[in-house]
C-alpha positions in Angstrom: 125.8 106.4 122.4 124.5 103.3 120.7 124.8 104.9 117.2 128.3 106.0 117.9 129.2 102.5 119.0 127.8 101.0 115.9 129.6 103.5 113.6 132.7 103.0 115.6 132.3 99.2 115.1 132.0 99.8 111.3 135.3 101.6 111.3 136.9 98.9 113.4 135.8 96.4 110.8 137.4 98.5 108.1 140.6 98.5 110.0 140.4 94.7 110.2 140.1 94.6 106.5 143.2 96.7 105.9 145.1 94.7 108.6 144.1 91.4 106.9 145.2 92.8 103.5 148.5 94.1 104.8 149.4 90.7 106.2 149.7 89.4 102.7 149.1 85.8 101.4 151.2 82.7 101.9 154.0 82.1 99.3 153.0 80.0 96.3 153.6 76.3 97.0 152.1 72.9 96.2 149.9 73.1 99.3 146.1 73.0 98.6 144.6 76.4 98.1 142.6 77.8 101.0 138.8 78.3 100.4 137.8 81.6 98.9 135.6 82.3 101.9 136.6 80.8 105.2 134.9 81.0 108.6 136.8 84.1 109.5 135.8 85.8 106.3 132.2 84.7 106.7 132.2 86.2 110.2 133.2 89.6 108.9 130.9 89.4 105.9 128.0 88.4 108.1 128.6 91.3 110.5 128.9 93.8 107.7 125.7 92.5 106.0 123.7 92.3 109.2 124.6 95.7 110.6 124.3 97.6 107.3 121.4 95.8 105.5 118.6 98.0 107.1 120.7 101.1 107.8 120.5 103.7 105.0 124.2 103.2 104.1 124.1 100.4 101.5 124.9 96.9 102.6 125.7 95.8 99.0 128.2 98.7 98.7 129.8 97.7 102.0 130.0 94.0 100.9 131.6 95.0 97.6 134.3 96.9 99.4 134.7 94.1 101.9 135.1 91.6 99.1 137.8 93.7 97.4 139.7 94.3 100.7 139.2 91.0 102.5 139.1 88.5 99.7 141.5 90.0 97.1 138.6 90.0 94.6 140.8 91.6 91.9 142.9 88.4 91.8 140.0 86.0 91.2 138.9 84.6 87.9 135.5 85.5 86.5 133.7 82.4 87.8 135.1 82.9 91.3 134.1 86.6 91.2 130.6 85.7 90.1 130.3 83.3 93.0 131.5 86.0 95.5 129.2 88.6 94.1 126.3 86.2 94.2 127.1 85.4 97.9 126.9 89.1 98.6 123.2 88.8 97.8 122.6 85.3 99.2 124.0 86.3 102.6 121.0 88.5 102.9 119.0 85.4 103.8 120.1 85.9 107.4 118.7 89.4 107.5 115.4 88.1 105.9 114.9 85.6 108.7 115.7 88.3 111.3 113.0 90.6 110.0 110.5 87.8 109.7 111.0 87.0 113.4 110.8 90.6 114.5 107.7 91.3 112.5 106.1 87.9 112.9 102.8 89.5 114.0 102.6 91.6 110.8 103.6 88.7 108.6 100.9 86.5 110.2 98.4 89.3 109.5 99.7 89.4 105.8 99.2 85.6 105.4 95.7 85.8 107.0 94.9 88.7 104.7 95.9 86.8 101.6 93.7 83.9 102.8 90.8 86.3 103.2 90.6 86.4 107.1 92.2 89.8 107.8 91.1 92.9 105.8 93.9 95.1 107.2 96.5 92.4 106.5 95.1 92.0 103.0 95.4 95.7 102.2 99.0 95.8 103.5 99.8 92.7 101.4 98.4 94.3 98.3 100.5 97.5 98.9 103.7 95.5 99.4 103.0 93.6 96.1 102.5 97.0 94.4 105.7 98.3 95.8 107.6 95.2 94.7 106.4 95.1 91.1 108.9 97.7 89.8 111.9 95.8 91.1 110.4 92.5 89.9 110.2 93.8 86.4 113.5 95.7 86.3 115.7 93.5 88.4 116.1 90.6 86.1 116.6 92.9 83.1 119.4 95.0 84.7 121.0 92.5 87.1 123.9 91.4 84.9 124.6 94.9 83.5 124.7 96.5 87.0 127.0 93.7 88.3 129.4 94.1 85.3 129.6 97.9 85.4 128.8 99.1 89.0 130.3 96.4 91.3 133.4 98.3 92.2 134.9 100.7 94.7 134.6 103.9 92.5 130.8 103.5 91.7 130.1 102.7 95.3 132.0 105.8 96.5 130.1 108.0 94.1 126.7 106.5 95.0 127.5 107.0 98.7 128.2 110.7 98.2 125.2 111.3 95.9 123.0 109.4 98.2 124.2 111.5 101.1 123.2 114.7 99.3 119.8 113.3 98.3 119.1 112.0 101.9 120.1 115.4 103.3 117.6 117.1 101.1 114.8 114.6 102.0 115.5 115.0 105.7 115.3 118.8 105.6 112.1 118.5 103.6 110.6 116.1 106.2 111.5 118.4 109.0 109.9 121.3 107.2 106.7 119.3 106.9 106.8 118.4 110.5 107.3 122.0 111.6 104.3 123.2 109.6 101.9 120.3 110.0 103.2 118.3 112.9 104.1 114.6 112.6 100.7 113.3 111.6 102.1 110.8 109.2 100.0 107.9 107.7 99.9 104.5 109.2 100.8 101.6 107.0 97.1 100.7 106.5 96.5 104.3 105.1 98.8 103.8 102.1 97.3 103.8 98.7 98.4 101.6 95.8 99.8 104.8 94.2 101.8 105.6 97.3 103.2 102.0 97.5 104.1 102.0 93.8 106.1 105.3 94.2 108.1 103.7 97.1 108.7 100.7 94.8 110.0 103.0 92.0 112.4 104.6 94.3 113.6 101.2 95.6 114.7 100.5 92.0 117.3 103.3 92.2 119.0 101.3 94.9 119.9 98.6 92.4 123.0 100.7 91.9 125.4 99.5 94.7 126.2 102.2 97.2 122.8 103.8 97.0 121.0 101.8 99.7 117.6 100.1 99.3 116.8 101.0 102.9 117.5 104.7 102.3 115.4 104.9 99.1 112.4 103.2 100.6 112.5 105.2 103.9 112.8 108.4 101.9 110.0 107.1 99.7 107.9 106.6 102.8 108.6 110.3 103.7 107.5 111.4 100.3 104.1 109.6 100.5 103.4 110.9 104.0 104.4 108.1 106.4 105.8 109.0 109.8 109.4 108.1 110.4 108.6 105.0 112.3 106.1 103.7 109.8 108.4 104.6 106.9 111.1 102.4 108.5 108.6 99.6 109.1 107.3 99.6 105.5 111.0 99.6 104.3 111.7 96.5 106.4 108.6 94.6 105.2 109.2 95.5 101.6 112.8 94.4 102.1 111.6 91.1 103.3 109.8 90.6 99.9 112.6 92.1 97.8 115.5 90.5 99.4 113.8 87.1 99.4 113.3 87.4 95.7 116.8 88.7 95.0 118.4 85.9 97.1 116.2 83.3 95.4 117.1 84.7 92.0 120.8 84.4 92.7 120.5 80.9 93.9 118.7 79.9 90.7 121.0 81.7 88.3 124.3 81.4 90.2 123.7 78.4 92.4 126.2 76.2 90.5 128.9 78.8 90.8 128.3 79.1 94.5 128.4 75.3 95.1 131.5 74.8 93.0 133.6 77.7 94.4 132.4 78.3 97.9 132.3 76.0 100.9 128.9 75.3 102.3 129.8 75.7 106.0 131.2 79.2 105.8 128.3 80.3 103.6 125.7 79.2 106.1 127.7 80.6 109.0 127.9 84.0 107.3 124.1 84.0 106.9 123.6 83.1 110.6 125.9 85.9 111.7 124.1 88.3 109.4 120.7 87.3 110.9 121.8 88.0 114.5 123.5 91.3 113.6 120.4 92.4 111.5 118.1 91.7 114.4 119.9 94.1 116.6 120.3 96.7 113.8 116.5 96.7 113.0 115.5 97.0 116.6 117.8 99.9 117.1 117.1 101.8 113.9 113.3 102.1 114.4 113.7 103.9 117.7 116.6 106.1 116.5 115.0 107.1 113.3 111.8 108.2 115.1 113.6 110.5 117.4 116.7 111.6 115.4 116.1 111.2 111.7 118.6 110.4 109.0 121.1 113.2 109.6 124.0 111.3 111.0 123.9 108.7 108.2 124.3 111.6 105.8 127.7 112.4 107.3 128.7 108.8 107.5 128.0 108.2 103.8 129.7 111.5 102.8 132.9 110.9 104.8 133.2 107.2 103.8 132.6 108.1 100.1 135.2 110.9 100.1 137.8 108.6 101.9 137.2 105.9 99.3 137.8 108.3 96.5 141.0 109.6 98.2 142.2 106.1 98.6 141.4 105.1 95.0 142.9 108.1 93.3 145.7 109.3 95.6 147.0 106.2 97.3 
């Protein structure tokens, strides 16, 4: 029932987007322009980011769609659009804090490991660094090209559908392994550097909006032998590293555009909402994934992607 309520909430949010758009904008006048992102917009953006960040349905894809529907992104100039797209990454700061709090014990072990006091934490830290290296190398090289070409409804819809097909195949493969060998997956401490690097390579595919970083890293965990629960946990911890780097990179490269075009209050409020929503989302996903797998997310992605294509090309 909890999953159904979350997915239902996602559709309710979509209806809010369409309702907001159908209400139109005020007539042109000499009155001061409203901020690009107000508190109401930040609330919706924060909910979308927080709920979807760690689900395998693409938070960036959902935020791109939200920006187009809610903020009338097509009517913005390039500088404003750059600021809005950058905020779609920066708002992940709330989700970062949520994961840091939930996995505080693991993070303390990582820190102690780096300082040389915890061998298990040190091994996990090395594995996370190995998994992060591919994104660290490719991210800065591909960032502007991806944002220029793939930040739109059509690429997101296509990625949602292709990701659903890939995830369906990976889930069936995982079930076959479980049926033959039982679920004797590796613990996080059993991962090798090679295993971690493979997960990191798959994470790079998720640079394409609509693909889902969470999906690719969870499936990567499947491929290298992690149990469902530990695949999700490694995905969250790797996300903590990757999202922190991505948000920091956007602040450094687009910080001026953010400050000049977006109000500080709504930006912080959106991050706060995202953190609260992400906390509930992460708690729920670990338990659900361990018992049910990725199947329902396949259908969600497939249906949403097809509906988007129908809306784009028929309506």
